[in-house]
C-alpha positions as CSV (number, residue, x, y, z in Angstrom):
1,M,0.0,0.0,0.0
2,L,1.4,3.4,-1.1
3,L,0.5,6.4,1.0
4,A,0.3,9.2,-1.5
5,A,-2.5,11.6,-0.1
6,G,-0.6,14.6,1.2
7,A,-0.5,18.1,-0.3
8,G,3.3,18.5,0.2
9,R,2.9,21.9,2.0
10,R,6.6,22.4,2.5
11,L,7.4,21.5,-1.1
12,G,4.5,23.6,-2.4
13,R,2.8,20.9,-4.4
14,P,1.5,17.3,-3.9
15,K,4.5,15.0,-3.7
16,A,2.7,12.3,-5.7
17,L,2.9,14.5,-8.8
18,V,6.6,15.5,-8.4
19,E,8.9,14.0,-11.1
20,V,12.3,12.6,-10.3
21,G,14.3,10.9,-13.1
22,G,11.4,11.1,-15.6
23,M,8.8,9.4,-13.3
24,T,6.4,10.9,-10.8
25,L,6.9,9.8,-7.2
26,A,3.5,8.0,-7.4
27,E,4.8,6.0,-10.3
28,R,8.1,5.3,-8.4
29,G,6.1,4.1,-5.4
30,I,4.0,1.8,-7.5
31,E,7.1,0.4,-9.1
32,L,8.6,-0.1,-5.7
33,L,5.7,-2.2,-4.4
34,A,4.9,-4.1,-7.6
35,G,8.6,-4.7,-8.4
36,G,9.1,-5.9,-4.9
37,G,6.4,-8.6,-5.2
38,T,3.2,-7.1,-3.7
39,D,-0.1,-7.9,-5.4
40,P,-2.5,-6.2,-5.5
41,V,-1.0,-2.7,-5.1
42,F,-3.2,-0.2,-3.3
43,M,-2.6,3.6,-3.4
44,V,-4.2,6.0,-0.9
45,T,-4.8,9.4,-2.5
46,G,-6.2,12.7,-1.2
47,A,-4.9,16.1,-2.2
48,V,-5.0,15.0,-5.8
49,E,-6.9,12.2,-7.5
50,L,-4.6,9.6,-9.2
51,E,-5.3,6.5,-11.2
52,F,-2.9,4.0,-12.7
53,P,-3.6,0.7,-14.5
54,G,-3.6,-2.3,-12.3
55,V,-3.5,-0.2,-9.1
56,R,-6.4,0.0,-6.7
57,T,-6.9,3.5,-5.6
58,V,-8.5,4.5,-2.3
59,W,-9.5,8.1,-1.8
60,N,-9.1,9.4,1.7
61,P,-11.5,12.3,2.3
62,D,-9.8,13.1,5.6
63,W,-6.3,13.3,4.0
64,A,-5.7,16.8,5.4
65,T,-5.7,15.5,9.0
66,G,-2.5,13.6,8.3
67,M,-0.9,10.3,7.4
68,G,-2.8,8.4,10.2
69,S,-6.2,8.8,8.4
70,S,-4.6,7.6,5.1
71,L,-3.3,4.5,6.8
72,R,-6.7,3.8,8.3
73,A,-8.5,4.4,5.0
74,G,-6.1,2.1,3.1
75,L,-6.2,-0.7,5.7
76,A,-10.0,-0.6,5.8
77,A,-10.2,-0.8,2.0
78,L,-7.6,-3.5,1.8
79,G,-9.3,-5.5,4.6
80,A,-12.6,-5.4,2.7
81,Q,-11.1,-7.1,-0.3
82,P,-11.4,-10.9,-0.6
83,D,-7.9,-11.1,-2.0
84,S,-6.3,-8.8,0.7
85,G,-3.8,-11.4,1.8
86,A,-2.1,-12.2,5.1
87,A,0.1,-9.1,5.3
88,V,0.5,-5.6,3.8
89,V,3.7,-3.7,3.0
90,V,3.2,0.1,3.6
91,A,5.4,2.5,1.7
92,L,5.5,6.3,1.6
93,V,5.4,8.2,-1.7
94,D,8.2,10.6,-0.7
95,Q,11.0,8.1,-0.4
96,P,12.1,7.5,-4.0
97,L,15.5,6.1,-3.2
98,I,14.2,2.9,-1.7
99,A,14.7,-0.1,-4.0
100,P,12.0,-2.8,-4.8
101,E,14.4,-5.3,-3.3
102,A,13.5,-3.8,0.2
103,V,10.0,-4.9,-0.3
104,T,11.1,-8.4,-1.5
105,R,13.2,-8.7,1.7
106,L,10.2,-7.8,3.9
107,I,8.0,-10.3,2.2
108,D,10.7,-13.0,2.6
109,A,11.0,-12.1,6.3
110,F,7.2,-12.6,6.5
111,R,7.4,-16.0,4.8
112,R,10.0,-17.0,7.4
113,G,7.6,-16.0,10.3
114,A,8.0,-12.3,10.9
115,E,4.6,-10.7,11.6
116,L,6.0,-7.2,11.9
117,A,9.0,-6.3,9.8
118,A,10.6,-3.0,8.9
119,A,13.4,-2.0,6.5
120,S,16.3,-0.7,8.3
121,Y,19.3,1.4,7.1
122,D,22.5,1.0,9.1
123,G,20.4,-0.6,11.8
124,K,17.8,2.2,12.1
125,R,14.2,1.4,11.5
126,R,12.6,3.2,8.6
127,N,10.2,2.4,5.7
128,P,8.7,0.4,4.2
129,V,7.0,-1.6,6.9
130,L,5.2,-5.0,6.8
131,F,2.2,-5.7,9.0
132,A,0.6,-9.1,9.3
133,R,-3.2,-9.0,9.0
134,R,-3.7,-9.7,12.7
135,Y,-2.2,-6.3,13.5
136,W,-4.2,-4.2,11.1
137,A,-7.0,-3.2,13.6
138,D,-4.4,-2.2,16.2
139,V,-2.4,-0.2,13.6
140,C,-5.6,1.6,12.7
141,A,-6.4,2.3,16.3
142,A,-3.0,3.8,16.9
143,A,-2.8,5.8,13.6
144,V,-3.3,9.5,14.4
145,A,-2.3,12.8,12.8
146,D,1.0,12.7,10.9
147,L,2.4,9.9,13.0
148,G,1.0,7.1,10.9
149,A,2.0,3.8,12.4
150,R,4.9,5.2,14.4
151,G,3.0,4.9,17.8
152,F,2.1,1.3,17.1
153,L,5.6,0.5,16.0
154,E,7.1,2.1,19.1
155,A,4.7,0.2,21.4
156,H,5.7,-3.1,19.7
157,R,9.3,-2.5,19.0
158,D,10.4,-5.8,20.6
159,L,8.3,-7.7,18.0
160,I,9.6,-6.0,14.9
161,T,12.1,-7.9,12.7
162,L,14.5,-5.4,11.2
163,V,15.5,-6.2,7.6
164,E,18.7,-4.4,6.6
165,C,18.3,-2.6,3.3
166,G,21.2,0.0,3.5
167,D,23.1,-1.9,0.8
168,I,20.3,-1.4,-1.8
169,G,18.8,2.0,-1.2
170,R,18.3,5.0,1.0
171,P,15.3,6.2,3.1
172,D,15.7,9.9,2.3
173,D,12.5,11.9,2.6
174,L,11.6,14.4,-0.1
175,D,10.0,17.3,1.8
176,T,11.5,20.5,0.4
177,A,12.8,21.9,-2.8
178,D,16.4,21.4,-1.6
179,D,15.5,17.7,-1.0
180,L,14.1,17.4,-4.5
181,E,17.3,18.9,-6.0
182,R,19.5,16.6,-3.9
183,I,17.5,13.4,-4.6
184,A,17.1,14.2,-8.3
185,E,20.9,14.4,-8.5
186,L,21.3,11.1,-6.7
187,V,18.9,9.4,-9.0
188,K,20.7,10.9,-12.0
189,S,24.1,9.8,-10.8
190,S,23.0,6.3,-9.9
191,G,21.4,5.8,-13.3
192,N,18.1,5.1,-11.5
193,A,16.1,7.2,-13.9
194,S,13.4,5.7,-16.1
C-alpha cells in the first residue's frame, strides 16, 4: 500500500505528482511495491486524484488530517477485499531512493515467520514496513495525525524484525525543494532514472 495523499505543504505541491528521473513519485512508489512482489497494489490518495492501470486507488476524504487517516483508509479498504492477503507492506510516496528489493526482503521475512517487519538502514528502523493482517486493527487504532504507524511500532518495538536494506537503497524523505534537488541528482548519478 502506497500512502500518497498529502498536499506537500513544505514542497509547495503534492508529492505524488513530483517528477524525479522522468517518473512521478507516485509511479516510483507503485514500481517499488509491484517490483518488490506485492499484489495487489493499493494507493491512498487525497490532495490529488490519481489512477494507474492495475493499481487499486483508495481516496481518503480526511487526507488533510495527516498520514494516520490515510493509513486507516487504506487498511479498511484492503481488509474489505477478498484477496487482501495475510500481510501488507506500507510505503510512503516521498522516499524515491528505496529499492524494490527492500519490499522483497520484507516479504521474505514474513514468509520466514516475521509478523512485523521494517526495512532498516544502518540498523535504524525506517520504511517500508510490513504488518501481518492480525495487527491491522491495532495499527488503525494507533494511527493518528501525521504519526501514521509510528506509535504502534514504538509500542511493539520488541516484536519487529529489522530487515537491513542499506546496501540497496536510502530512506531519504523528499519534503522540500532542496530535498528534491539533492534526490534528483542522486537518481541521475545512480542511473536510476526511467
